[in-house]
C-alpha positions in Angstrom: -81.0 4.4 58.4 -81.9 7.9 56.2 -81.5 10.2 58.9 -78.3 9.2 59.9 -76.9 9.0 56.2 -78.3 12.9 56.0 -76.7 13.7 59.2 -73.9 12.1 58.0 -73.7 14.0 54.6 -74.5 17.6 56.2 -71.3 17.2 58.4 -69.0 16.2 55.4 -70.8 19.0 52.9 -69.7 21.3 56.2 -66.0 20.5 56.0 -66.0 19.9 52.2 -67.3 23.3 51.8 -64.5 24.9 54.7 -62.4 23.3 52.7 -62.7 24.5 48.8 -63.5 28.2 50.7 -60.5 28.0 52.4 -58.0 26.8 49.4 -60.1 29.1 47.1 -59.4 31.9 49.2 -55.2 30.6 49.5 -55.2 31.0 45.9 -56.5 34.0 45.2 -54.4 35.9 48.6 -51.3 34.1 47.7 -51.8 32.9 51.7 -50.4 29.0 51.9 -52.3 27.0 54.0 -53.5 29.1 56.0 -56.9 30.0 54.8 -58.2 26.4 54.4 -57.2 25.2 58.0 -58.5 27.9 59.2 -61.7 27.6 57.0 -61.7 23.5 57.3 -62.3 24.3 61.0 -65.2 26.5 60.4 -66.8 23.6 58.3 -66.0 20.9 60.9 -67.7 23.2 63.1 -70.3 24.6 61.0 -71.2 20.6 60.2 -71.3 19.3 63.8 -73.5 22.5 64.9 -75.8 21.8 61.8 -75.9 17.6 63.4 -76.7 19.1 66.6 -79.6 21.4 65.9 -80.9 18.2 63.5 -80.4 15.8 66.1 -82.4 17.7 69.0 -85.3 18.8 66.5 -85.6 15.0 65.7 -85.6 14.5 69.5 -88.0 17.3 70.1 -90.5 15.9 67.5 -90.4 12.2 68.9 -91.6 12.7 72.2 -91.5 10.8 75.3 -88.8 7.7 75.8 -90.6 4.5 75.9 -90.8 3.6 79.7 -90.9 7.5 80.9 -94.4 7.8 81.7 -94.6 4.9 84.0 -95.3 5.6 87.8 -92.6 4.4 90.2 -92.2 1.0 91.1 -93.3 1.1 94.8 -92.2 -2.9 94.7 -90.0 -4.4 97.1 -88.1 -7.1 94.9 
C-alpha cells in the first residue's frame, strides 16, 4: 500500500511541478498558456517515467513469481 501511494505521489508531483514551472515562465515571458501546457505535458511524462522505473526496480527485486519455477505438468487430465 505504501509503495502504491509513493508512486501516485510521484506522478502527481511531476504534473504539479511541471504546471508550476510553465505558469511561472508564462507570467515571466508574457506567453499566455502555451508554456504551461508544454510543461504540464513534460511533467506528466516525467511522472510516468518515474513510475515505470520504480515499478521495474520493484519487480526486479521481488524475484520470480510464485509457480514460475515449477516443472511443466505432463499429466493428461
